[in-house]
Phi, psi and omega in degrees: 000318180298321179297325180296315179295320180296321178295319178297318179296322180295316179296318180297319180295319180294315180296319178298317178294321179298312183296312183289337179278317186269352177236090185303325182298322177291319180297321180294320179296319180294328181271357177085011180274148175245118186301319181302318179293320184292329183281343180285146177296151181300334182283348182292128184243107182302318183299319180301309185286331173294317179295320179298316180295321177298320178294320178298319179295318177299317179297315181298318180292316182297327182263358181053044183259168181277321181224144167230129187213158175244129175247130179240146180272150179200169177256136176215109178075186179208159178282175182301326181279004176092354180286133183292141176281127178264121184230172178224150182215140174283120183253338179214143181206136175240131188239142172286160182301131177084359181264131179285147181276158176253000185305319180282343181268321181269078183217122180054038177276140178292129179300326181299338179280349183239027185301320177302321177289317180299324177297323176291324176299314181295333179293338178056043181235111185277024178295163181273127178255138175267127184298320183291347177266354180282148178295154181298131181193172177297316184291331174293315178297323178297316179297315181297325180293341177254018175066022179283125178254333179207156180205162173222144189212146175221148179287152170254133185237148168238100191063238183268353186270136170277118184254358181162204179203160175245136187222145169241146183228143174245136188238014175217145183296326179298321178289322179297318180296333183264006181298130173256097191299321179298320178292321177299311181300312181297314182292317182295318179295316181295312181293320178303315181299320180291321179296320178302319179299314181293316180294324177293328174298317179296316182295329179273000177059041180278000000 
């Protein structure tokens, strides 16, 4: 009988070693590792992005807007002549209840398709723009397809470079009618400045 128990223990040990060796996900769980954390770059700072999202939510609530979002510029690929493609992607977004997100839509978009908006970003003027008053363009059609009726936008900077922008959007006429532009301007400028500090911490890998 004792030999039987010893044989069973030996088989269990062999099977346990086989499973944990050939199935890394099981081995990681047993060792306390979290794959999602391990796959993130070392420079990724959870605190930075948590703080940024909290600030966006504060901005959305303060401005009574439907969306508050951060769009960042980046390079992806190059043209035949070797010139780098300049693109933009939504990296953070806070949404009011019942409002659809743009995060999956504003991804790897060519900056050249949004030049009317980029010109407003460069103006560094957080006044409220009415979408129906904007000239016809791809970015106007894009805004209308997401039910955007009005927006306000400011650039995000890293030193002298514009690295993206922060934007708030209103998607119902009742909200547009109640916009307090002075409050929007004050809130957007204040939150933008705080977001820049956090993003610069991330870029410096602090």
